[in-house]
C-alpha positions in Angstrom: -11.5 82.4 -13.9 -9.0 82.8 -11.3 -12.2 83.6 -8.4 -13.6 80.3 -9.4 -10.8 78.1 -8.9 -9.6 79.8 -5.4 -13.1 78.9 -4.9 -13.1 75.6 -5.5 -10.0 75.2 -4.1 -11.6 76.1 -0.7 -13.9 73.9 -1.4 -12.3 70.5 -2.0 -9.5 71.4 0.9 -13.0 71.8 3.3 -14.6 68.6 2.4 -11.1 67.1 2.5 -11.1 68.4 6.3 -14.7 67.3 6.6 -14.3 63.9 5.5 -11.2 64.0 8.3 -12.6 65.0 11.1 -15.6 62.9 10.8 -13.8 59.6 8.9 -10.1 60.0 9.9 -7.3 59.0 8.1 -8.9 55.8 5.7 -11.2 59.0 4.9 -8.8 61.0 3.3 -7.0 57.2 1.9 -10.0 56.3 0.6 -11.0 60.3 -1.1 -6.6 60.1 -2.5 -7.4 56.8 -3.8 -10.6 57.4 -6.0 -9.4 61.4 -6.6 -6.0 59.3 -8.3 -7.4 56.6 -9.9 -9.9 59.0 -11.2 -7.1 60.8 -12.6 -5.5 58.0 -14.4 -8.4 56.2 -15.9 -7.8 53.6 -13.8 -11.3 51.3 -12.9 -9.0 49.5 -10.3 -8.0 52.4 -8.2 -10.6 54.4 -8.3 -12.6 50.7 -7.2 -10.7 50.4 -4.4 -10.5 53.9 -3.7 -14.3 53.7 -4.2 -15.4 50.2 -1.6 -12.9 52.1 1.0 -15.5 54.9 0.2 -18.8 52.5 1.6 -17.3 51.0 3.6 -16.7 53.9 5.9 -20.3 55.9 4.9 -22.3 52.4 5.6 -20.6 52.0 9.6 -23.1 52.3 12.4 -22.9 55.0 14.7 
């Protein structure tokens, strides 16, 4: 069980670093907002994070 938790934590950190490298600070803000909204079961906060992330992903270039 601890090995799975460590692997998931490493994967999450790696994904956050990838998002920050590619999309900058706004990518991390969007990811954190989406995660907080999901964990708090708040559709509004999660929706804001999702919209920011979609806007970043849909940018050309």
